[in-house]
N, C-alpha and C positions, 0 to 999 in steps of 0.2 A: 690709580692702580688698585685692584681688589685686595682685600686683606690676605687672600691667598688665591692661587689659581683654582678656578672652579672645575674646569674641564681641561685635561691634558691629553692631546693626541700623540701617541707614541708610535712613530713612523720610521720605517727603515726597510731595506731589502731583507729577505729571509736570512735567518741565522746571524744577523748583524749584532745581536745583543739586546733586542727589545725585551724579550721575556726575562732575561737575566737582570736587566736594569729594573724591570717592574718588580721582580722578586726582591731585589736589594731594597728598593724603596719601601716595599711592604714589611721589611724586617726592621725598619726604623720606628722609633716612637713618634707619636704625633708632634711632640715638641721638636724633635730632630728634623722631621719633614718640613715644619714651618720655618724654623730658624735657618736651616741650611739651604733649602731649595724654594721656599715660598709656596709650598703646597700643603694641603691638609693630609690627614691620613687617607690612604688610597682605597677607593672602590674600583674594582678592575673588570673591564669588559674586553673581549677579544673575539675576532671573527673566526679564528682557526677551528674551534670545535664544530662550527657549522660546516666548514669545508670538509672536515673528517666525516661528518654524518652524510654529506652529499656523496662522498666517495663510497661510503658503506652502502648507500642506496643503490648506486650504480653497480657495485660489485654483486649485490644480491640479485639484481635484475639480470646481469650478464650470466651469472651462475645458473639461471633458469632459462637461458636461451633468448632473453629479451635484450633490446638495445639499452645501454646504460643511459639513465635519464640526464646525468650531468657530465659524465666522463665516458669516452669511448673505451678507455682502458686505464688501469691504475697508473700507467707511466706517462699519460698524456694530459695536456691542459684541459680546461673547461671546453665542453662541446659548444656552448654558447657563451661568449665572453660577457654577456649582460649579467651573468651571475656575479661578476665583480661588484656591480652596483646593487644587486639583490642582497649581498652580504652587508652592505652599508645600511640598507633598509632594516635588516635584522638588528644591526647595532642601534639604529634609531629607536626601534621598539624596546630594546634592552635598556637604553638610556631613559626612555619614558617610564618604564616599569620601576626603575630605581628612584626616579624623581617622585613618582606617585605612590611608592611603597607597595606596589603590586607584587604578589607572590603566587604565580599561577600554580594550579594543582589539578592538571588534567588526568583523566582516567588512564589514557595511554600517552606516554611522553613521545613515542615515535610518531603516532598519528597527529598529535598536536604540532610537532615539528614539521611534518609533511604539509599541513595546512599553512603554517607560517611561511615556509619557503615559497609555496605557490603564490601567496599574497604579496610577498616581498618582490618576487619576479614581476608580477603585474604592475606594481607601483613604479617600476623603472622601465616599463615598456616591453617586458618579456611576456611569455606565455606560461600559464600554469601547466605543470607536467605531471605531478603526482596525483592530482585530482582527476586526471583523465585516464588513469589506469583502471582496469576492471577492479571492482571492489574486493573480490576474493584475492587477487594478486597483491593489491595494496596492503591488505591485512597480512598476507603471507610474508611479504618482505619486511613488514613492520616488526614481526615477532622476533627475529634474530637481532634486530637493531634496538629493541626496547631497553635493554640494560644500559647501553651506551647513551641512548637518548635520555634515560632517567638520570644518569650521572650528569649530563649537560644541564638538565633542568635543576637538579639539586645544587650544582655549582652556581647557576644563574640566581636562584633564590637566595643562596647564601651571601650574595653580593648586595642584597637589598638591605640597607641599614635602617635602624629605627628612626634615624634622623640624618640629614646631610650636613648638619652643623659641624664645621671643622673638617669636612671631607673634600677630597678632590677625586672626581671621576676620571679614571684613566681608560682611554679607548685605544686599543692596539690593533693595527693592521699594516700589511705590506702591499705596495702596489708598484707596478713597473711596466715595461714594454719589451719588445723583442730586441735582442742584441743588435746594436748598430742602427736602431731606429732614429730618424730625425725628429726634432721637436717642432711643433707640439705633438704629443702622442695622440693617436686617434681615439675617439670615444669607443669603448668605455675604459681604455687602458690608462694607467698612470694616476698620480695623485690629483691632477686637475679635476678629473671627472668624478672620482670618488669623494673628494672633499665637497664638491658641489652637490652631491647627493645627500650629504649630512643635513639633518633638519636645522631650520633656523634657530631652534632652541639651543642646539649644540653650538652652532657657529657663533652665536652671540656671546658665548662664554669661553670659547676654545682658544688654547695656545698649543703650539707644536714643539715637542722635543724630537728632533730628528737625529738618528744615530747613523753616522757617516762611515760606510765602508765601501770599497770598490766592489763591482760585480764579481771580480775574480776572487776576492776575499770572501764574499758572501757564498760563492759556490764551494770554496774550500771548507769553510766552517759548517756549511750545510752537510757536507759529507762526513765531517768529523763528529757532528752531534747525533747523527742518525742512529737510532736503535730500532732495527726492524721488528723487534719483539714488542715495541711500545709505540705503534703508529699514531695513537691518539694523544700522546703526551705533548703538553705545551713546550717542555724544555728539550725533548728528545726526538720529536718527529722529523722526518726527512721529506724534502720537496723533490719530486722527480726531476731528473736532469733536463728533460725536454721542457719542463715548466721553467726551470731556472734560466734557460736560454730564451725560451719563447715569450715568457711573461715577466721575467725579472732580469733580462740581459742588460737593462739600463733603468734609470728612473728619471723623473722630470722635476725633482725638487730644486736643483740648482737653477734650472730654467725658470721655474715659477718665482723664485726669489729675484731673478734678474728682471722679470716682467712686472713685478709689483711696483706700484706707484708710491709705496711707502717703505722706507728702508727697514730691514730686519723683520719683514712680515711677508706672508703669502696672501695675495688678494684672491678671494673666493666670491663668485657671483652666484646668487641663488634668489629666485623669485623677484628679479629686478632690483635686488639690493646687493651692495658690495660689503663684504666683511674682510677686515684685515687681521689675520691671525699671526700674532707674534711668534717668532721661531728662534729656538736655540739649537745649535748643532753640536752634538757630542762626537768628537773625533775618536772613532774606535778602529781606525785603519791598522793601528798596532793594538792587538787584542787586549782589552782591559776587563772583559766580562765573563769569559768562559768558566772561570773558577767558581762562579756563582752556582753552576749546576751541581757542584759538590754539596755535601751536608755543611750546614753553617759552621759547625765546630771545626771544619777543615779550612775555612777561609783564613788566609794569612793576613797579618796586619799590613804588610807591604802592598798586597793586591788590593785590599780594601781602600787604602790610602790613595792609590793611583786612580781607582774608580771614582772615589769621592771627589778628587781634584778635578777630573774630567767632567763629571756631572755638574759640579759647582760652577765651572766656567761656562757650561752650556746654559744653565739656568740663569746665571748673571746676564748673559747675552739676551736671553728670552725676556728678562725683565726690562732690559734696555728697549726692546721692541714695544713693551707696554707704555714706556715713557715717551716714545718718539711721536 
């Protein structure tokens, strides 16, 4: 077993408590992280900011009478589901930048993102879309997105530490399939396909913390957390209901655990090699995390204790997967 978990995949349906758990872990000292959960101080990566930028691109295009590049409308799922895998390719890039200590400084953050998204799509079998736009239109839609793209870039660079000594890289994403879907979920939906898109460098070091809620509870909490005035917020964004039913009506994590040939792990095949990712499940079906969205001085000791207990049980189970 490593001295601490190097890479932690934080996975769950939307609004299940992933970002709240991540915020709680970030509030702890390095000593508390290591002693209580077997992790280092956290470096945090998340694919949601890229989804937000892709929605902004589509909105700017449709406002000008063009077809949305990634979404037909703000209320509907991805136009091409391959973008679920493109998001993983963007996470692979962010991970590589953290490991290499790279801090990009492009002249235009929006145009830099446009190029990255196109390349990510190509790496998972999709077509570039933004590079095919007329150059004048491409620059025109980049202008109103630049401030948000610059914030994404600033946040990304801020997560690149001077050293990874004593650190755990946390990578957060949600995946699923349509309500009522049989298993296995078709490509590119669900965790099976997104996990297999992760780079071998990540898979070789990764463990999974899975936050367990029902799809019904996920939808309820999604509605409760949504702040329409803050659509780009990690803690307060809302997922459209058509997406909640069409892309997150179920997930395949329990199925993946059942299919694995090693207990308490998820088997992932990439480039002809099998990786067994230890998994711990945090039971959040009775909500233990929503209080984290409040200012820290408002957290009650009782709520913190319940969250701490649930996370400790999940991490202990995860460590059992390491030993198995």
